[in-house]
N, CA, C, O and CB atoms as a CASP TS submission, in Angstrom:
PFRMAT TS
TARGET T0000
AUTHOR 0000-0000-0000
METHOD Language model
MODEL 1
PARENT N/A
ATOM      1  N   MET     1     107.454 104.959 102.205  1.00  0.00           N
ATOM      2  CA  MET     1     108.631 104.877 101.349  1.00  0.00           C
ATOM      3  C   MET     1     109.860 104.989 102.248  1.00  0.00           C
ATOM      4  O   MET     1     109.935 105.884 103.090  1.00  0.00           O
ATOM      5  CB  MET     1     108.622 106.000 100.240  1.00  0.00           C
ATOM      6  N   SER     2     110.814 104.091 102.074  1.00  0.00           N
ATOM      7  CA  SER     2     112.026 104.123 102.893  1.00  0.00           C
ATOM      8  C   SER     2     112.881 105.330 102.514  1.00  0.00           C
ATOM      9  O   SER     2     112.711 105.929 101.452  1.00  0.00           O
ATOM     10  CB  SER     2     112.835 102.814 102.728  1.00  0.00           C
ATOM     11  N   ALA     3     113.798 105.666 103.408  1.00  0.00           N
ATOM     12  CA  ALA     3     114.682 106.806 103.162  1.00  0.00           C
ATOM     13  C   ALA     3     115.518 106.584 101.904  1.00  0.00           C
ATOM     14  O   ALA     3     115.761 107.519 101.141  1.00  0.00           O
ATOM     15  CB  ALA     3     115.599 107.046 104.372  1.00  0.00           C
ATOM     16  N   THR     4     115.954 105.347 101.692  1.00  0.00           N
ATOM     17  CA  THR     4     116.755 105.045 100.507  1.00  0.00           C
ATOM     18  C   THR     4     115.935 105.200  99.236  1.00  0.00           C
ATOM     19  O   THR     4     116.406 105.775  98.255  1.00  0.00           O
ATOM     20  CB  THR     4     117.324 103.630 100.592  1.00  0.00           C
ATOM     21  N   MET     5     114.716 104.690  99.252  1.00  0.00           N
ATOM     22  CA  MET     5     113.851 104.809  98.075  1.00  0.00           C
ATOM     23  C   MET     5     113.527 106.272  97.791  1.00  0.00           C
ATOM     24  O   MET     5     113.469 106.685  96.633  1.00  0.00           O
ATOM     25  CB  MET     5     112.551 104.007  98.275  1.00  0.00           C
ATOM     26  N   LEU     6     113.318 107.051  98.843  1.00  0.00           N
ATOM     27  CA  LEU     6     113.030 108.470  98.681  1.00  0.00           C
ATOM     28  C   LEU     6     114.241 109.195  98.082  1.00  0.00           C
ATOM     29  O   LEU     6     114.088 110.051  97.210  1.00  0.00           O
ATOM     30  CB  LEU     6     112.639 109.099 100.035  1.00  0.00           C
ATOM     31  N   ALA     7     115.435 108.851  98.550  1.00  0.00           N
ATOM     32  CA  ALA     7     116.648 109.465  98.001  1.00  0.00           C
ATOM     33  C   ALA     7     116.815 109.116  96.524  1.00  0.00           C
ATOM     34  O   ALA     7     117.206 109.970  95.729  1.00  0.00           O
ATOM     35  CB  ALA     7     117.888 109.011  98.794  1.00  0.00           C
ATOM     36  N   VAL     8     116.524 107.883  96.154  1.00  0.00           N
ATOM     37  CA  VAL     8     116.621 107.467  94.749  1.00  0.00           C
ATOM     38  C   VAL     8     115.599 108.232  93.900  1.00  0.00           C
ATOM     39  O   VAL     8     115.925 108.710  92.814  1.00  0.00           O
ATOM     40  CB  VAL     8     116.398 105.933  94.615  1.00  0.00           C
ATOM     41  N   ALA     9     114.379 108.343  94.392  1.00  0.00           N
ATOM     42  CA  ALA     9     113.344 109.063  93.648  1.00  0.00           C
ATOM     43  C   ALA     9     113.721 110.533  93.475  1.00  0.00           C
ATOM     44  O   ALA     9     113.549 111.101  92.397  1.00  0.00           O
ATOM     45  CB  ALA     9     111.988 108.946  94.365  1.00  0.00           C
ATOM     46  N   ARG    10     114.236 111.144  94.541  1.00  0.00           N
ATOM     47  CA  ARG    10     114.671 112.545  94.442  1.00  0.00           C
ATOM     48  C   ARG    10     115.809 112.692  93.445  1.00  0.00           C
ATOM     49  O   ARG    10     115.816 113.614  92.629  1.00  0.00           O
ATOM     50  CB  ARG    10     115.108 113.075  95.817  1.00  0.00           C
ATOM     51  N   THR    11     116.776 111.774  93.517  1.00  0.00           N
ATOM     52  CA  THR    11     117.926 111.824  92.622  1.00  0.00           C
ATOM     53  C   THR    11     117.496 111.705  91.169  1.00  0.00           C
ATOM     54  O   THR    11     117.968 112.456  90.316  1.00  0.00           O
ATOM     55  CB  THR    11     118.916 110.720  92.966  1.00  0.00           C
ATOM     56  N   ASP    12     116.607 110.769  90.884  1.00  0.00           N
ATOM     57  CA  ASP    12     116.112 110.606  89.512  1.00  0.00           C
ATOM     58  C   ASP    12     115.404 111.869  89.033  1.00  0.00           C
ATOM     59  O   ASP    12     115.577 112.288  87.889  1.00  0.00           O
ATOM     60  CB  ASP    12     115.160 109.403  89.424  1.00  0.00           C
ATOM     61  N   ALA    13     114.607 112.472  89.910  1.00  0.00           N
ATOM     62  CA  ALA    13     113.885 113.685  89.525  1.00  0.00           C
ATOM     63  C   ALA    13     114.839 114.838  89.245  1.00  0.00           C
ATOM     64  O   ALA    13     114.639 115.585  88.287  1.00  0.00           O
ATOM     65  CB  ALA    13     112.898 114.083  90.618  1.00  0.00           C
ATOM     66  N   VAL    14     115.862 114.992  90.058  1.00  0.00           N
ATOM     67  CA  VAL    14     116.856 116.043  89.821  1.00  0.00           C
ATOM     68  C   VAL    14     117.619 115.753  88.527  1.00  0.00           C
ATOM     69  O   VAL    14     117.897 116.664  87.747  1.00  0.00           O
ATOM     70  CB  VAL    14     117.841 116.153  91.022  1.00  0.00           C
ATOM     71  N   PHE    15     117.952 114.486  88.306  1.00  0.00           N
ATOM     72  CA  PHE    15     118.656 114.078  87.090  1.00  0.00           C
ATOM     73  C   PHE    15     117.882 114.507  85.847  1.00  0.00           C
ATOM     74  O   PHE    15     118.476 115.055  84.918  1.00  0.00           O
ATOM     75  CB  PHE    15     118.875 112.554  87.079  1.00  0.00           C
ATOM     76  N   VAL    16     116.573 114.272  85.807  1.00  0.00           N
ATOM     77  CA  VAL    16     115.782 114.559  84.604  1.00  0.00           C
ATOM     78  C   VAL    16     115.351 116.023  84.501  1.00  0.00           C
ATOM     79  O   VAL    16     114.741 116.425  83.510  1.00  0.00           O
ATOM     80  CB  VAL    16     114.557 113.677  84.580  1.00  0.00           C
ATOM     81  N   SER    17     115.667 116.808  85.511  1.00  0.00           N
ATOM     82  CA  SER    17     115.251 118.209  85.523  1.00  0.00           C
ATOM     83  C   SER    17     116.118 119.062  84.607  1.00  0.00           C
ATOM     84  O   SER    17     117.093 118.590  84.022  1.00  0.00           O
ATOM     85  CB  SER    17     115.301 118.760  86.938  1.00  0.00           C
ATOM     86  N   ALA    18     115.737 120.321  84.500  1.00  0.00           N
ATOM     87  CA  ALA    18     116.491 121.280  83.700  1.00  0.00           C
ATOM     88  C   ALA    18     117.579 121.979  84.511  1.00  0.00           C
ATOM     89  O   ALA    18     118.268 122.857  83.992  1.00  0.00           O
ATOM     90  CB  ALA    18     115.553 122.309  83.108  1.00  0.00           C
ATOM     91  N   LEU    19     117.741 121.597  85.777  1.00  0.00           N
ATOM     92  CA  LEU    19     118.808 122.202  86.577  1.00  0.00           C
ATOM     93  C   LEU    19     120.150 121.919  85.901  1.00  0.00           C
ATOM     94  O   LEU    19     120.398 120.792  85.471  1.00  0.00           O
ATOM     95  CB  LEU    19     118.794 121.653  88.047  1.00  0.00           C
ATOM     96  N   PRO    20     121.006 122.916  85.805  1.00  0.00           N
ATOM     97  CA  PRO    20     122.290 122.697  85.137  1.00  0.00           C
ATOM     98  C   PRO    20     123.203 121.780  85.953  1.00  0.00           C
ATOM     99  O   PRO    20     123.330 121.941  87.167  1.00  0.00           O
ATOM    100  CB  PRO    20     122.987 124.033  84.886  1.00  0.00           C
ATOM    101  N   THR    21     123.831 120.827  85.285  1.00  0.00           N
ATOM    102  CA  THR    21     124.804 119.965  85.938  1.00  0.00           C
ATOM    103  C   THR    21     125.903 120.844  86.517  1.00  0.00           C
ATOM    104  O   THR    21     126.426 121.735  85.849  1.00  0.00           O
ATOM    105  CB  THR    21     125.388 118.911  84.947  1.00  0.00           C
ATOM    106  N   GLY    22     126.238 120.576  87.764  1.00  0.00           N
ATOM    107  CA  GLY    22     127.254 121.372  88.440  1.00  0.00           C
ATOM    108  C   GLY    22     126.673 122.480  89.299  1.00  0.00           C
ATOM    109  O   GLY    22     127.385 123.072  90.110  1.00  0.00           O
ATOM    110  N   SER    23     125.391 122.767  89.133  1.00  0.00           N
ATOM    111  CA  SER    23     124.781 123.803  89.959  1.00  0.00           C
ATOM    112  C   SER    23     124.624 123.295  91.389  1.00  0.00           C
ATOM    113  O   SER    23     124.723 122.096  91.648  1.00  0.00           O
ATOM    114  CB  SER    23     123.412 124.233  89.380  1.00  0.00           C
ATOM    115  N   ARG    24     124.383 124.206  92.294  1.00  0.00           N
ATOM    116  CA  ARG    24     124.217 123.868  93.711  1.00  0.00           C
ATOM    117  C   ARG    24     122.891 124.427  94.219  1.00  0.00           C
ATOM    118  O   ARG    24     122.864 125.411  94.959  1.00  0.00           O
ATOM    119  CB  ARG    24     125.401 124.418  94.557  1.00  0.00           C
ATOM    120  N   PRO    25     121.804 123.797  93.817  1.00  0.00           N
ATOM    121  CA  PRO    25     120.491 124.312  94.230  1.00  0.00           C
ATOM    122  C   PRO    25     120.282 124.135  95.728  1.00  0.00           C
ATOM    123  O   PRO    25     120.808 123.206  96.341  1.00  0.00           O
ATOM    124  CB  PRO    25     119.366 123.604  93.456  1.00  0.00           C
ATOM    125  N   GLY    26     119.505 125.042  96.301  1.00  0.00           N
ATOM    126  CA  GLY    26     119.148 124.939  97.705  1.00  0.00           C
ATOM    127  C   GLY    26     118.028 123.926  97.894  1.00  0.00           C
ATOM    128  O   GLY    26     117.424 123.451  96.932  1.00  0.00           O
ATOM    129  N   ARG    27     117.771 123.612  99.142  1.00  0.00           N
ATOM    130  CA  ARG    27     116.765 122.593  99.454  1.00  0.00           C
ATOM    131  C   ARG    27     115.385 122.978  98.928  1.00  0.00           C
ATOM    132  O   ARG    27     114.666 122.123  98.412  1.00  0.00           O
ATOM    133  CB  ARG    27     116.698 122.365 100.961  1.00  0.00           C
ATOM    134  N   ASP    28     115.006 124.234  99.049  1.00  0.00           N
ATOM    135  CA  ASP    28     113.694 124.665  98.543  1.00  0.00           C
ATOM    136  C   ASP    28     113.595 124.476  97.029  1.00  0.00           C
ATOM    137  O   ASP    28     112.565 124.033  96.519  1.00  0.00           O
ATOM    138  CB  ASP    28     113.437 126.140  98.905  1.00  0.00           C
ATOM    139  N   GLN    29     114.662 124.812  96.320  1.00  0.00           N
ATOM    140  CA  GLN    29     114.658 124.632  94.862  1.00  0.00           C
ATOM    141  C   GLN    29     114.617 123.147  94.508  1.00  0.00           C
ATOM    142  O   GLN    29     113.941 122.751  93.558  1.00  0.00           O
ATOM    143  CB  GLN    29     115.902 125.300  94.225  1.00  0.00           C
ATOM    144  N   ILE    30     115.336 122.333  95.265  1.00  0.00           N
ATOM    145  CA  ILE    30     115.317 120.891  95.023  1.00  0.00           C
ATOM    146  C   ILE    30     113.920 120.342  95.249  1.00  0.00           C
ATOM    147  O   ILE    30     113.409 119.588  94.421  1.00  0.00           O
ATOM    148  CB  ILE    30     116.329 120.169  95.933  1.00  0.00           C
ATOM    149  N   ASP    31     113.295 120.714  96.365  1.00  0.00           N
ATOM    150  CA  ASP    31     111.933 120.239  96.656  1.00  0.00           C
ATOM    151  C   ASP    31     110.968 120.615  95.531  1.00  0.00           C
ATOM    152  O   ASP    31     110.175 119.784  95.085  1.00  0.00           O
ATOM    153  CB  ASP    31     111.433 120.823  97.996  1.00  0.00           C
ATOM    154  N   ALA    32     111.036 121.864  95.075  1.00  0.00           N
ATOM    155  CA  ALA    32     110.150 122.311  93.994  1.00  0.00           C
ATOM    156  C   ALA    32     110.436 121.566  92.697  1.00  0.00           C
ATOM    157  O   ALA    32     109.515 121.199  91.968  1.00  0.00           O
ATOM    158  CB  ALA    32     110.299 123.819  93.770  1.00  0.00           C
ATOM    159  N   THR    33     111.713 121.344  92.413  1.00  0.00           N
ATOM    160  CA  THR    33     112.101 120.624  91.204  1.00  0.00           C
ATOM    161  C   THR    33     111.616 119.187  91.242  1.00  0.00           C
ATOM    162  O   THR    33     111.086 118.684  90.252  1.00  0.00           O
ATOM    163  CB  THR    33     113.613 120.657  91.026  1.00  0.00           C
ATOM    164  N   VAL    34     111.789 118.529  92.366  1.00  0.00           N
ATOM    165  CA  VAL    34     111.349 117.133  92.504  1.00  0.00           C
ATOM    166  C   VAL    34     109.841 117.035  92.302  1.00  0.00           C
ATOM    167  O   VAL    34     109.368 116.173  91.561  1.00  0.00           O
ATOM    168  CB  VAL    34     111.742 116.566  93.893  1.00  0.00           C
ATOM    169  N   ARG    35     109.093 117.906  92.952  1.00  0.00           N
ATOM    170  CA  ARG    35     107.626 117.882  92.789  1.00  0.00           C
ATOM    171  C   ARG    35     107.239 118.077  91.321  1.00  0.00           C
ATOM    172  O   ARG    35     106.393 117.354  90.795  1.00  0.00           O
ATOM    173  CB  ARG    35     106.962 118.982  93.662  1.00  0.00           C
ATOM    174  N   ALA    36     107.856 119.047  90.673  1.00  0.00           N
ATOM    175  CA  ALA    36     107.516 119.352  89.280  1.00  0.00           C
ATOM    176  C   ALA    36     107.865 118.187  88.353  1.00  0.00           C
ATOM    177  O   ALA    36     107.075 117.836  87.477  1.00  0.00           O
ATOM    178  CB  ALA    36     108.245 120.622  88.821  1.00  0.00           C
ATOM    179  N   GLU    37     109.031 117.592  88.539  1.00  0.00           N
ATOM    180  CA  GLU    37     109.449 116.505  87.650  1.00  0.00           C
ATOM    181  C   GLU    37     108.629 115.235  87.881  1.00  0.00           C
ATOM    182  O   GLU    37     108.312 114.522  86.929  1.00  0.00           O
ATOM    183  CB  GLU    37     110.934 116.205  87.849  1.00  0.00           C
ATOM    184  N   VAL    38     108.292 114.954  89.113  1.00  0.00           N
ATOM    185  CA  VAL    38     107.452 113.780  89.388  1.00  0.00           C
ATOM    186  C   VAL    38     106.081 113.966  88.743  1.00  0.00           C
ATOM    187  O   VAL    38     105.523 113.022  88.185  1.00  0.00           O
ATOM    188  CB  VAL    38     107.305 113.547  90.922  1.00  0.00           C
ATOM    189  N   ARG    39     105.545 115.165  88.819  1.00  0.00           N
ATOM    190  CA  ARG    39     104.266 115.448  88.139  1.00  0.00           C
ATOM    191  C   ARG    39     104.421 115.326  86.625  1.00  0.00           C
ATOM    192  O   ARG    39     103.608 114.685  85.959  1.00  0.00           O
ATOM    193  CB  ARG    39     103.753 116.865  88.505  1.00  0.00           C
ATOM    194  N   ARG    40     105.458 115.938  86.094  1.00  0.00           N
ATOM    195  CA  ARG    40     105.673 115.965  84.641  1.00  0.00           C
ATOM    196  C   ARG    40     105.864 114.560  84.069  1.00  0.00           C
ATOM    197  O   ARG    40     105.414 114.274  82.959  1.00  0.00           O
ATOM    198  CB  ARG    40     106.892 116.829  84.305  1.00  0.00           C
ATOM    199  N   HIS    41     106.522 113.695  84.816  1.00  0.00           N
ATOM    200  CA  HIS    41     106.801 112.338  84.338  1.00  0.00           C
ATOM    201  C   HIS    41     105.804 111.310  84.882  1.00  0.00           C
ATOM    202  O   HIS    41     106.006 110.103  84.754  1.00  0.00           O
ATOM    203  CB  HIS    41     108.215 111.934  84.729  1.00  0.00           C
ATOM    204  N   ARG    42     104.733 111.810  85.486  1.00  0.00           N
ATOM    205  CA  ARG    42     103.641 110.963  86.002  1.00  0.00           C
ATOM    206  C   ARG    42     104.109 109.949  87.037  1.00  0.00           C
ATOM    207  O   ARG    42     103.720 108.781  87.018  1.00  0.00           O
ATOM    208  CB  ARG    42     102.973 110.231  84.859  1.00  0.00           C
ATOM    209  N   GLY    43     104.952 110.431  87.935  1.00  0.00           N
ATOM    210  CA  GLY    43     105.407 109.600  89.044  1.00  0.00           C
ATOM    211  C   GLY    43     106.902 109.338  89.015  1.00  0.00           C
ATOM    212  O   GLY    43     107.593 109.641  88.042  1.00  0.00           O
ATOM    213  N   SER    44     107.379 108.762  90.113  1.00  0.00           N
ATOM    214  CA  SER    44     108.813 108.497  90.213  1.00  0.00           C
ATOM    215  C   SER    44     109.262 107.431  89.218  1.00  0.00           C
ATOM    216  O   SER    44     110.412 107.441  88.780  1.00  0.00           O
ATOM    217  CB  SER    44     109.170 108.065  91.628  1.00  0.00           C
ATOM    218  N   ARG    45     108.374 106.519  88.861  1.00  0.00           N
ATOM    219  CA  ARG    45     108.732 105.506  87.849  1.00  0.00           C
ATOM    220  C   ARG    45     108.966 106.144  86.485  1.00  0.00           C
ATOM    221  O   ARG    45     109.824 105.693  85.726  1.00  0.00           O
ATOM    222  CB  ARG    45     107.628 104.439  87.741  1.00  0.00           C
ATOM    223  N   GLY    46     108.221 107.172  86.178  1.00  0.00           N
ATOM    224  CA  GLY    46     108.433 107.886  84.925  1.00  0.00           C
ATOM    225  C   GLY    46     109.786 108.581  84.905  1.00  0.00           C
ATOM    226  O   GLY    46     110.462 108.613  83.877  1.00  0.00           O
ATOM    227  N   CYS    47     110.180 109.140  86.055  1.00  0.00           N
ATOM    228  CA  CYS    47     111.510 109.751  86.150  1.00  0.00           C
ATOM    229  C   CYS    47     112.581 108.683  85.963  1.00  0.00           C
ATOM    230  O   CYS    47     113.558 108.898  85.246  1.00  0.00           O
ATOM    231  CB  CYS    47     111.693 110.471  87.515  1.00  0.00           C
ATOM    232  N   ALA    48     112.400 107.534  86.605  1.00  0.00           N
ATOM    233  CA  ALA    48     113.372 106.443  86.486  1.00  0.00           C
ATOM    234  C   ALA    48     113.484 105.956  85.043  1.00  0.00           C
ATOM    235  O   ALA    48     114.579 105.645  84.575  1.00  0.00           O
ATOM    236  CB  ALA    48     112.980 105.276  87.403  1.00  0.00           C
ATOM    237  N   ALA    49     112.373 105.892  84.350  1.00  0.00           N
ATOM    238  CA  ALA    49     112.392 105.465  82.946  1.00  0.00           C
ATOM    239  C   ALA    49     113.161 106.462  82.097  1.00  0.00           C
ATOM    240  O   ALA    49     113.890 106.070  81.186  1.00  0.00           O
ATOM    241  CB  ALA    49     110.959 105.305  82.405  1.00  0.00           C
ATOM    242  N   GLU    50     113.008 107.732  82.384  1.00  0.00           N
ATOM    243  CA  GLU    50     113.739 108.760  81.640  1.00  0.00           C
ATOM    244  C   GLU    50     115.239 108.665  81.910  1.00  0.00           C
ATOM    245  O   GLU    50     116.048 108.846  81.000  1.00  0.00           O
ATOM    246  CB  GLU    50     113.224 110.161  82.009  1.00  0.00           C
ATOM    247  N   VAL    51     115.610 108.380  83.161  1.00  0.00           N
ATOM    248  CA  VAL    51     117.019 108.175  83.504  1.00  0.00           C
ATOM    249  C   VAL    51     117.576 107.006  82.698  1.00  0.00           C
ATOM    250  O   VAL    51     118.652 107.115  82.109  1.00  0.00           O
ATOM    251  CB  VAL    51     117.188 107.916  85.029  1.00  0.00           C
ATOM    252  N   ALA    52     116.856 105.899  82.668  1.00  0.00           N
ATOM    253  CA  ALA    52     117.301 104.714  81.926  1.00  0.00           C
ATOM    254  C   ALA    52     117.472 105.027  80.442  1.00  0.00           C
ATOM    255  O   ALA    52     118.438 104.589  79.818  1.00  0.00           O
ATOM    256  CB  ALA    52     116.301 103.560  82.108  1.00  0.00           C
ATOM    257  N   ALA    53     116.552 105.769  79.890  1.00  0.00           N
ATOM    258  CA  ALA    53     116.642 106.132  78.474  1.00  0.00           C
ATOM    259  C   ALA    53     117.890 106.972  78.217  1.00  0.00           C
ATOM    260  O   ALA    53     118.569 106.790  77.205  1.00  0.00           O
ATOM    261  CB  ALA    53     115.379 106.901  78.030  1.00  0.00           C
ATOM    262  N   CYS    54     118.188 107.881  79.124  1.00  0.00           N
ATOM    263  CA  CYS    54     119.364 108.734  78.963  1.00  0.00           C
ATOM    264  C   CYS    54     120.643 107.898  79.010  1.00  0.00           C
ATOM    265  O   CYS    54     121.576 108.151  78.248  1.00  0.00           O
ATOM    266  CB  CYS    54     119.396 109.823  80.054  1.00  0.00           C
ATOM    267  N   TYR    55     120.692 106.904  79.899  1.00  0.00           N
ATOM    268  CA  TYR    55     121.863 106.028  79.955  1.00  0.00           C
ATOM    269  C   TYR    55     122.031 105.264  78.644  1.00  0.00           C
ATOM    270  O   TYR    55     123.154 105.013  78.207  1.00  0.00           O
ATOM    271  CB  TYR    55     121.744 105.044  81.130  1.00  0.00           C
ATOM    272  N   GLY    56     120.928 104.899  78.028  1.00  0.00           N
ATOM    273  CA  GLY    56     121.009 104.188  76.753  1.00  0.00           C
ATOM    274  C   GLY    56     121.433 105.076  75.598  1.00  0.00           C
ATOM    275  O   GLY    56     122.120 104.624  74.682  1.00  0.00           O
ATOM    276  N   GLU    57     121.026 106.338  75.636  1.00  0.00           N
ATOM    277  CA  GLU    57     121.304 107.258  74.531  1.00  0.00           C
ATOM    278  C   GLU    57     122.662 107.937  74.638  1.00  0.00           C
ATOM    279  O   GLU    57     123.400 108.014  73.655  1.00  0.00           O
ATOM    280  CB  GLU    57     120.233 108.305  74.465  1.00  0.00           C
ATOM    281  N   VAL    58     122.989 108.422  75.815  1.00  0.00           N
ATOM    282  CA  VAL    58     124.251 109.158  76.017  1.00  0.00           C
ATOM    283  C   VAL    58     124.872 108.778  77.368  1.00  0.00           C
ATOM    284  O   VAL    58     124.842 109.569  78.311  1.00  0.00           O
ATOM    285  CB  VAL    58     124.008 110.700  75.947  1.00  0.00           C
ATOM    286  N   PRO    59     125.427 107.579  77.456  1.00  0.00           N
ATOM    287  CA  PRO    59     125.915 107.097  78.750  1.00  0.00           C
ATOM    288  C   PRO    59     127.009 107.955  79.374  1.00  0.00           C
ATOM    289  O   PRO    59     127.045 108.102  80.595  1.00  0.00           O
ATOM    290  CB  PRO    59     126.424 105.711  78.598  1.00  0.00           C
ATOM    291  N   GLU    60     127.892 108.520  78.576  1.00  0.00           N
ATOM    292  CA  GLU    60     128.969 109.328  79.163  1.00  0.00           C
ATOM    293  C   GLU    60     128.409 110.587  79.832  1.00  0.00           C
ATOM    294  O   GLU    60     128.921 111.011  80.868  1.00  0.00           O
ATOM    295  CB  GLU    60     129.999 109.719  78.080  1.00  0.00           C
ATOM    296  N   TYR    61     127.380 111.179  79.264  1.00  0.00           N
ATOM    297  CA  TYR    61     126.708 112.323  79.882  1.00  0.00           C
ATOM    298  C   TYR    61     125.938 111.867  81.115  1.00  0.00           C
ATOM    299  O   TYR    61     125.974 112.529  82.152  1.00  0.00           O
ATOM    300  CB  TYR    61     125.757 113.014  78.876  1.00  0.00           C
ATOM    301  N   ALA    62     125.250 110.754  81.007  1.00  0.00           N
ATOM    302  CA  ALA    62     124.409 110.275  82.102  1.00  0.00           C
ATOM    303  C   ALA    62     125.217 109.993  83.362  1.00  0.00           C
ATOM    304  O   ALA    62     124.757 110.279  84.468  1.00  0.00           O
ATOM    305  CB  ALA    62     123.667 109.022  81.679  1.00  0.00           C
ATOM    306  N   VAL    63     126.394 109.446  83.211  1.00  0.00           N
ATOM    307  CA  VAL    63     127.229 109.150  84.378  1.00  0.00           C
ATOM    308  C   VAL    63     127.583 110.438  85.124  1.00  0.00           C
ATOM    309  O   VAL    63     127.449 110.503  86.346  1.00  0.00           O
ATOM    310  CB  VAL    63     128.517 108.407  83.951  1.00  0.00           C
ATOM    311  N   ARG    64     128.028 111.449  84.403  1.00  0.00           N
ATOM    312  CA  ARG    64     128.359 112.736  85.039  1.00  0.00           C
ATOM    313  C   ARG    64     127.133 113.353  85.690  1.00  0.00           C
ATOM    314  O   ARG    64     127.198 113.868  86.806  1.00  0.00           O
ATOM    315  CB  ARG    64     128.950 113.713  84.010  1.00  0.00           C
ATOM    316  N   ARG    65     126.026 113.294  84.984  1.00  0.00           N
ATOM    317  CA  ARG    65     124.790 113.889  85.502  1.00  0.00           C
ATOM    318  C   ARG    65     124.323 113.175  86.762  1.00  0.00           C
ATOM    319  O   ARG    65     123.880 113.826  87.708  1.00  0.00           O
ATOM    320  CB  ARG    65     123.687 113.848  84.439  1.00  0.00           C
ATOM    321  N   MET    66     124.413 111.845  86.792  1.00  0.00           N
ATOM    322  CA  MET    66     123.978 111.090  87.959  1.00  0.00           C
ATOM    323  C   MET    66     124.883 111.363  89.161  1.00  0.00           C
ATOM    324  O   MET    66     124.394 111.508  90.281  1.00  0.00           O
ATOM    325  CB  MET    66     123.956 109.594  87.643  1.00  0.00           C
ATOM    326  N   LYS    67     126.174 111.434  88.942  1.00  0.00           N
ATOM    327  CA  LYS    67     127.084 111.747  90.053  1.00  0.00           C
ATOM    328  C   LYS    67     126.730 113.095  90.666  1.00  0.00           C
ATOM    329  O   LYS    67     126.693 113.248  91.887  1.00  0.00           O
ATOM    330  CB  LYS    67     128.555 111.750  89.573  1.00  0.00           C
ATOM    331  N   TRP    68     126.472 114.061  89.807  1.00  0.00           N
ATOM    332  CA  TRP    68     126.078 115.385  90.289  1.00  0.00           C
ATOM    333  C   TRP    68     124.747 115.321  91.039  1.00  0.00           C
ATOM    334  O   TRP    68     124.632 115.882  92.129  1.00  0.00           O
ATOM    335  CB  TRP    68     125.977 116.373  89.115  1.00  0.00           C
ATOM    336  N   ALA    69     123.747 114.652  90.480  1.00  0.00           N
ATOM    337  CA  ALA    69     122.425 114.566  91.115  1.00  0.00           C
ATOM    338  C   ALA    69     122.519 113.886  92.477  1.00  0.00           C
ATOM    339  O   ALA    69     121.886 114.329  93.436  1.00  0.00           O
ATOM    340  CB  ALA    69     121.438 113.801  90.210  1.00  0.00           C
ATOM    341  N   ARG    70     123.296 112.822  92.568  1.00  0.00           N
ATOM    342  CA  ARG    70     123.472 112.133  93.856  1.00  0.00           C
ATOM    343  C   ARG    70     124.123 113.059  94.877  1.00  0.00           C
ATOM    344  O   ARG    70     123.730 113.075  96.043  1.00  0.00           O
ATOM    345  CB  ARG    70     124.326 110.856  93.679  1.00  0.00           C
ATOM    346  N   ARG    71     125.110 113.826  94.445  1.00  0.00           N
ATOM    347  CA  ARG    71     125.788 114.758  95.342  1.00  0.00           C
ATOM    348  C   ARG    71     124.825 115.848  95.820  1.00  0.00           C
ATOM    349  O   ARG    71     124.836 116.219  96.993  1.00  0.00           O
ATOM    350  CB  ARG    71     127.005 115.391  94.640  1.00  0.00           C
ATOM    351  N   VAL    72     124.001 116.355  94.917  1.00  0.00           N
ATOM    352  CA  VAL    72     123.017 117.392  95.277  1.00  0.00           C
ATOM    353  C   VAL    72     122.068 116.872  96.358  1.00  0.00           C
ATOM    354  O   VAL    72     121.828 117.553  97.355  1.00  0.00           O
ATOM    355  CB  VAL    72     122.209 117.842  94.024  1.00  0.00           C
ATOM    356  N   ILE    73     121.534 115.677  96.164  1.00  0.00           N
ATOM    357  CA  ILE    73     120.586 115.106  97.134  1.00  0.00           C
ATOM    358  C   ILE    73     121.273 114.798  98.461  1.00  0.00           C
ATOM    359  O   ILE    73     120.720 115.079  99.525  1.00  0.00           O
ATOM    360  CB  ILE    73     119.943 113.828  96.569  1.00  0.00           C
ATOM    361  N   ALA    74     122.471 114.222  98.408  1.00  0.00           N
ATOM    362  CA  ALA    74     123.196 113.893  99.635  1.00  0.00           C
ATOM    363  C   ALA    74     123.526 115.163 100.435  1.00  0.00           C
ATOM    364  O   ALA    74     123.437 115.166 101.662  1.00  0.00           O
ATOM    365  CB  ALA    74     124.492 113.121  99.300  1.00  0.00           C
ATOM    366  N   THR    75     123.899 116.217  99.748  1.00  0.00           N
ATOM    367  CA  THR    75     124.219 117.467 100.422  1.00  0.00           C
ATOM    368  C   THR    75     122.981 118.078 101.069  1.00  0.00           C
ATOM    369  O   THR    75     123.045 118.565 102.197  1.00  0.00           O
ATOM    370  CB  THR    75     124.839 118.453  99.440  1.00  0.00           C
ATOM    371  N   ALA    76     121.876 118.055 100.372  1.00  0.00           N
ATOM    372  CA  ALA    76     120.653 118.688 100.874  1.00  0.00           C
ATOM    373  C   ALA    76     119.951 117.865 101.955  1.00  0.00           C
ATOM    374  O   ALA    76     119.381 118.425 102.891  1.00  0.00           O
ATOM    375  CB  ALA    76     119.698 118.926  99.729  1.00  0.00           C
ATOM    376  N   PHE    77     119.991 116.537 101.827  1.00  0.00           N
ATOM    377  CA  PHE    77     119.197 115.692 102.712  1.00  0.00           C
ATOM    378  C   PHE    77     120.019 114.716 103.542  1.00  0.00           C
ATOM    379  O   PHE    77     119.463 113.966 104.345  1.00  0.00           O
ATOM    380  CB  PHE    77     118.206 114.933 101.910  1.00  0.00           C
ATOM    381  N   GLY    78     121.316 114.716 103.361  1.00  0.00           N
ATOM    382  CA  GLY    78     122.183 113.797 104.094  1.00  0.00           C
ATOM    383  C   GLY    78     122.263 112.465 103.389  1.00  0.00           C
ATOM    384  O   GLY    78     121.426 112.150 102.543  1.00  0.00           O
ATOM    385  N   GLY    79     123.265 111.684 103.734  1.00  0.00           N
ATOM    386  CA  GLY    79     123.418 110.376 103.143  1.00  0.00           C
ATOM    387  C   GLY    79     124.721 110.247 102.397  1.00  0.00           C
ATOM    388  O   GLY    79     125.518 111.183 102.334  1.00  0.00           O
ATOM    389  N   ALA    80     124.927 109.074 101.832  1.00  0.00           N
ATOM    390  CA  ALA    80     126.166 108.784 101.109  1.00  0.00           C
ATOM    391  C   ALA    80     126.240 109.592  99.828  1.00  0.00           C
ATOM    392  O   ALA    80     125.213 109.899  99.222  1.00  0.00           O
ATOM    393  CB  ALA    80     126.272 107.289 100.796  1.00  0.00           C
ATOM    394  N   ARG    81     127.428 109.930  99.421  1.00  0.00           N
ATOM    395  CA  ARG    81     127.647 110.669  98.176  1.00  0.00           C
ATOM    396  C   ARG    81     128.251 109.762  97.218  1.00  0.00           C
ATOM    397  O   ARG    81     128.532 110.157  96.086  1.00  0.00           O
ATOM    398  CB  ARG    81     128.514 111.896  98.364  1.00  0.00           C
TER
END
C-alpha cells in the first residue's frame, strides 16, 4: 500500500471513529483507533463507505470532521494538511 493510500485509509478510519472532533490524539491512540475501526467496518473500504454516507447525510458536519481527521493524521505521520 502506498504512503498516500495508507494516509487516506487512516484518515477515513479516524473520521468514522468516536474520537471527538477537535481532539488531539497521540500516535498510539490513533494506531489503536485505526485498527479498531478497520476491524469494525470490515476493512478500509468499509470505512470509506461510511465516510461517503456521512457526506450524503450531513455534509456540513462531514467537511469539518474530514478537515480535522486529515490534520490529525498529517500531524502524527507527516504529510500535507
